[in-house]
PyMOL commands that place a pseudoatom at each C-alpha (Angstrom):
pseudoatom trace, name=CA, resn=MET, resi=1, chain=A, elem=C, hetatm=0, pos=[-5.481, -26.161, 13.187]
pseudoatom trace, name=CA, resn=GLU, resi=2, chain=A, elem=C, hetatm=0, pos=[-3.171, -23.941, 11.147]
pseudoatom trace, name=CA, resn=MET, resi=3, chain=A, elem=C, hetatm=0, pos=[-1.297, -21.386, 13.236]
pseudoatom trace, name=CA, resn=MET, resi=4, chain=A, elem=C, hetatm=0, pos=[-1.221, -17.743, 12.194]
pseudoatom trace, name=CA, resn=LYS, resi=5, chain=A, elem=C, hetatm=0, pos=[2.301, -16.515, 11.499]
pseudoatom trace, name=CA, resn=TRP, resi=6, chain=A, elem=C, hetatm=0, pos=[3.940, -13.176, 12.236]
pseudoatom trace, name=CA, resn=ASN, resi=7, chain=A, elem=C, hetatm=0, pos=[5.777, -11.700, 9.246]
pseudoatom trace, name=CA, resn=LYS, resi=8, chain=A, elem=C, hetatm=0, pos=[8.887, -9.606, 9.865]
pseudoatom trace, name=CA, resn=LEU, resi=9, chain=A, elem=C, hetatm=0, pos=[9.434, -6.373, 7.923]
pseudoatom trace, name=CA, resn=PHE, resi=10, chain=A, elem=C, hetatm=0, pos=[12.610, -4.380, 8.356]
pseudoatom trace, name=CA, resn=THR, resi=11, chain=A, elem=C, hetatm=0, pos=[14.383, -1.457, 6.754]
pseudoatom trace, name=CA, resn=ARG, resi=12, chain=A, elem=C, hetatm=0, pos=[17.739, -1.766, 5.036]
pseudoatom trace, name=CA, resn=GLU, resi=13, chain=A, elem=C, hetatm=0, pos=[20.090, 0.474, 3.103]
pseudoatom trace, name=CA, resn=LEU, resi=14, chain=A, elem=C, hetatm=0, pos=[19.717, 0.566, -0.665]
pseudoatom trace, name=CA, resn=THR, resi=15, chain=A, elem=C, hetatm=0, pos=[22.072, -1.551, -2.764]
pseudoatom trace, name=CA, resn=GLU, resi=16, chain=A, elem=C, hetatm=0, pos=[24.307, 0.193, -5.298]
pseudoatom trace, name=CA, resn=ASP, resi=17, chain=A, elem=C, hetatm=0, pos=[21.973, -0.963, -8.100]
pseudoatom trace, name=CA, resn=GLU, resi=18, chain=A, elem=C, hetatm=0, pos=[18.946, 0.456, -6.259]
pseudoatom trace, name=CA, resn=LYS, resi=19, chain=A, elem=C, hetatm=0, pos=[20.784, 3.752, -5.706]
pseudoatom trace, name=CA, resn=GLU, resi=20, chain=A, elem=C, hetatm=0, pos=[21.354, 3.967, -9.478]
pseudoatom trace, name=CA, resn=VAL, resi=21, chain=A, elem=C, hetatm=0, pos=[17.643, 3.409, -10.136]
pseudoatom trace, name=CA, resn=TYR, resi=22, chain=A, elem=C, hetatm=0, pos=[16.174, 5.569, -7.346]
pseudoatom trace, name=CA, resn=GLY, resi=23, chain=A, elem=C, hetatm=0, pos=[18.951, 8.111, -6.787]
pseudoatom trace, name=CA, resn=ASP, resi=24, chain=A, elem=C, hetatm=0, pos=[18.387, 9.978, -3.533]
pseudoatom trace, name=CA, resn=GLN, resi=25, chain=A, elem=C, hetatm=0, pos=[14.596, 9.509, -3.700]
pseudoatom trace, name=CA, resn=PHE, resi=26, chain=A, elem=C, hetatm=0, pos=[14.657, 6.946, -0.846]
pseudoatom trace, name=CA, resn=ASP, resi=27, chain=A, elem=C, hetatm=0, pos=[16.770, 6.607, 2.314]
pseudoatom trace, name=CA, resn=PHE, resi=28, chain=A, elem=C, hetatm=0, pos=[15.895, 2.928, 2.848]
pseudoatom trace, name=CA, resn=MET, resi=29, chain=A, elem=C, hetatm=0, pos=[13.992, -0.042, 1.442]
pseudoatom trace, name=CA, resn=TRP, resi=30, chain=A, elem=C, hetatm=0, pos=[11.553, -2.349, 3.193]
pseudoatom trace, name=CA, resn=ASP, resi=31, chain=A, elem=C, hetatm=0, pos=[12.632, -5.972, 3.175]
pseudoatom trace, name=CA, resn=GLY, resi=32, chain=A, elem=C, hetatm=0, pos=[10.591, -9.034, 4.087]
pseudoatom trace, name=CA, resn=ASN, resi=33, chain=A, elem=C, hetatm=0, pos=[7.113, -10.299, 3.322]
pseudoatom trace, name=CA, resn=MET, resi=34, chain=A, elem=C, hetatm=0, pos=[4.811, -7.285, 2.819]
pseudoatom trace, name=CA, resn=PRO, resi=35, chain=A, elem=C, hetatm=0, pos=[1.028, -7.077, 3.140]
pseudoatom trace, name=CA, resn=GLU, resi=36, chain=A, elem=C, hetatm=0, pos=[-1.123, -6.240, 0.124]
pseudoatom trace, name=CA, resn=ILE, resi=37, chain=A, elem=C, hetatm=0, pos=[-1.621, -2.523, -0.560]
pseudoatom trace, name=CA, resn=ASP, resi=38, chain=A, elem=C, hetatm=0, pos=[-4.595, -1.244, 1.516]
pseudoatom trace, name=CA, resn=GLU, resi=39, chain=A, elem=C, hetatm=0, pos=[-4.635, -4.413, 3.638]
pseudoatom trace, name=CA, resn=GLU, resi=40, chain=A, elem=C, hetatm=0, pos=[-5.425, -3.813, 7.307]
pseudoatom trace, name=CA, resn=VAL, resi=41, chain=A, elem=C, hetatm=0, pos=[-3.355, -6.115, 9.514]
pseudoatom trace, name=CA, resn=LEU, resi=42, chain=A, elem=C, hetatm=0, pos=[-2.260, -6.696, 13.088]
pseudoatom trace, name=CA, resn=VAL, resi=43, chain=A, elem=C, hetatm=0, pos=[1.102, -5.025, 13.856]
pseudoatom trace, name=CA, resn=TYR, resi=44, chain=A, elem=C, hetatm=0, pos=[3.631, -5.302, 16.683]
pseudoatom trace, name=CA, resn=THR, resi=45, chain=A, elem=C, hetatm=0, pos=[6.885, -3.474, 17.366]
pseudoatom trace, name=CA, resn=SER, resi=46, chain=A, elem=C, hetatm=0, pos=[9.291, -3.879, 20.260]
pseudoatom trace, name=CA, resn=LYS, resi=47, chain=A, elem=C, hetatm=0, pos=[9.057, -0.105, 20.757]
pseudoatom trace, name=CA, resn=SER, resi=48, chain=A, elem=C, hetatm=0, pos=[5.255, -0.135, 21.265]
pseudoatom trace, name=CA, resn=ARG, resi=49, chain=A, elem=C, hetatm=0, pos=[5.212, -3.557, 22.955]
pseudoatom trace, name=CA, resn=GLN, resi=50, chain=A, elem=C, hetatm=0, pos=[1.561, -3.974, 21.987]
pseudoatom trace, name=CA, resn=VAL, resi=51, chain=A, elem=C, hetatm=0, pos=[-0.495, -5.407, 19.143]
pseudoatom trace, name=CA, resn=THR, resi=52, chain=A, elem=C, hetatm=0, pos=[-2.505, -2.848, 17.179]
pseudoatom trace, name=CA, resn=THR, resi=53, chain=A, elem=C, hetatm=0, pos=[-4.036, -2.632, 13.716]
pseudoatom trace, name=CA, resn=ASP, resi=54, chain=A, elem=C, hetatm=0, pos=[-2.673, -0.642, 10.799]
pseudoatom trace, name=CA, resn=THR, resi=55, chain=A, elem=C, hetatm=0, pos=[-3.008, -0.451, 7.021]
pseudoatom trace, name=CA, resn=TRP, resi=56, chain=A, elem=C, hetatm=0, pos=[-0.191, -0.934, 4.492]
pseudoatom trace, name=CA, resn=VAL, resi=57, chain=A, elem=C, hetatm=0, pos=[-0.535, 1.903, 1.976]
pseudoatom trace, name=CA, resn=ASP, resi=58, chain=A, elem=C, hetatm=0, pos=[1.046, 3.393, -1.124]
pseudoatom trace, name=CA, resn=PHE, resi=59, chain=A, elem=C, hetatm=0, pos=[1.827, 7.027, -0.307]
pseudoatom trace, name=CA, resn=GLY, resi=60, chain=A, elem=C, hetatm=0, pos=[2.641, 7.805, -3.937]
pseudoatom trace, name=CA, resn=ASN, resi=61, chain=A, elem=C, hetatm=0, pos=[6.300, 8.344, -3.083]
pseudoatom trace, name=CA, resn=GLY, resi=62, chain=A, elem=C, hetatm=0, pos=[6.763, 5.081, -1.191]
pseudoatom trace, name=CA, resn=ILE, resi=63, chain=A, elem=C, hetatm=0, pos=[4.951, 2.378, 0.756]
pseudoatom trace, name=CA, resn=GLY, resi=64, chain=A, elem=C, hetatm=0, pos=[4.519, 1.754, 4.456]
pseudoatom trace, name=CA, resn=PHE, resi=65, chain=A, elem=C, hetatm=0, pos=[2.088, 1.559, 7.322]
pseudoatom trace, name=CA, resn=GLU, resi=66, chain=A, elem=C, hetatm=0, pos=[-0.183, 4.556, 7.930]
pseudoatom trace, name=CA, resn=ASN, resi=67, chain=A, elem=C, hetatm=0, pos=[0.458, 4.812, 11.669]
pseudoatom trace, name=CA, resn=THR, resi=68, chain=A, elem=C, hetatm=0, pos=[3.390, 2.530, 12.533]
pseudoatom trace, name=CA, resn=ASP, resi=69, chain=A, elem=C, hetatm=0, pos=[6.902, 3.851, 12.062]
pseudoatom trace, name=CA, resn=ASP, resi=70, chain=A, elem=C, hetatm=0, pos=[9.772, 1.648, 13.193]
pseudoatom trace, name=CA, resn=SER, resi=71, chain=A, elem=C, hetatm=0, pos=[12.736, -0.043, 11.512]
pseudoatom trace, name=CA, resn=VAL, resi=72, chain=A, elem=C, hetatm=0, pos=[11.448, -3.534, 12.457]
pseudoatom trace, name=CA, resn=ILE, resi=73, chain=A, elem=C, hetatm=0, pos=[7.733, -4.310, 12.337]
pseudoatom trace, name=CA, resn=TYR, resi=74, chain=A, elem=C, hetatm=0, pos=[5.963, -7.631, 12.753]
pseudoatom trace, name=CA, resn=TRP, resi=75, chain=A, elem=C, hetatm=0, pos=[2.587, -8.002, 11.063]
pseudoatom trace, name=CA, resn=MET, resi=76, chain=A, elem=C, hetatm=0, pos=[-0.081, -10.664, 10.658]
pseudoatom trace, name=CA, resn=SER, resi=77, chain=A, elem=C, hetatm=0, pos=[-3.211, -10.866, 8.509]
pseudoatom trace, name=CA, resn=PHE, resi=78, chain=A, elem=C, hetatm=0, pos=[-6.536, -11.181, 10.255]
pseudoatom trace, name=CA, resn=PRO, resi=79, chain=A, elem=C, hetatm=0, pos=[-7.806, -14.762, 10.454]
pseudoatom trace, name=CA, resn=GLU, resi=80, chain=A, elem=C, hetatm=0, pos=[-10.692, -15.841, 8.276]
pseudoatom trace, name=CA, resn=PRO, resi=81, chain=A, elem=C, hetatm=0, pos=[-14.051, -15.783, 10.054]
pseudoatom trace, name=CA, resn=PRO, resi=82, chain=A, elem=C, hetatm=0, pos=[-15.545, -19.134, 11.039]
pseudoatom trace, name=CA, resn=GLU, resi=83, chain=A, elem=C, hetatm=0, pos=[-17.884, -20.851, 8.676]
pseudoatom trace, name=CA, resn=SER, resi=84, chain=A, elem=C, hetatm=0, pos=[-21.512, -20.107, 9.457]
pseudoatom trace, name=CA, resn=ASP, resi=85, chain=A, elem=C, hetatm=0, pos=[-23.198, -22.743, 11.567]
pseudoatom trace, name=CA, resn=GLU, resi=86, chain=A, elem=C, hetatm=0, pos=[-26.663, -21.260, 11.216]
pseudoatom trace, name=CA, resn=VAL, resi=87, chain=A, elem=C, hetatm=0, pos=[-29.467, -23.766, 10.682]
pseudoatom trace, name=CA, resn=LYS, resi=88, chain=A, elem=C, hetatm=0, pos=[-31.535, -22.963, 7.600]
for i in range(1, 88): cmd.bond("trace and resi %d" % i, "trace and resi %d" % (i + 1))
show_as sticks, trace
zoom trace
């Protein structure tokens, strides 16, 4: 059985190259493996100390989770549902 894996997302300061491209438009960048835009996932932060669901969205002026705001966020996709075992 394949184990589900938590992905770590964290904020970091912009590099000098990124500052040249984005100017003062952003204070930080997300780093790590990100969910797909509009993907609802399981999330966990050490601040909340609980697993909840949230959606990774494009706000138009940046990306992030709709309801989770922390500098380190762990997320995991929902597992695939089991194959149907209905008898036809």
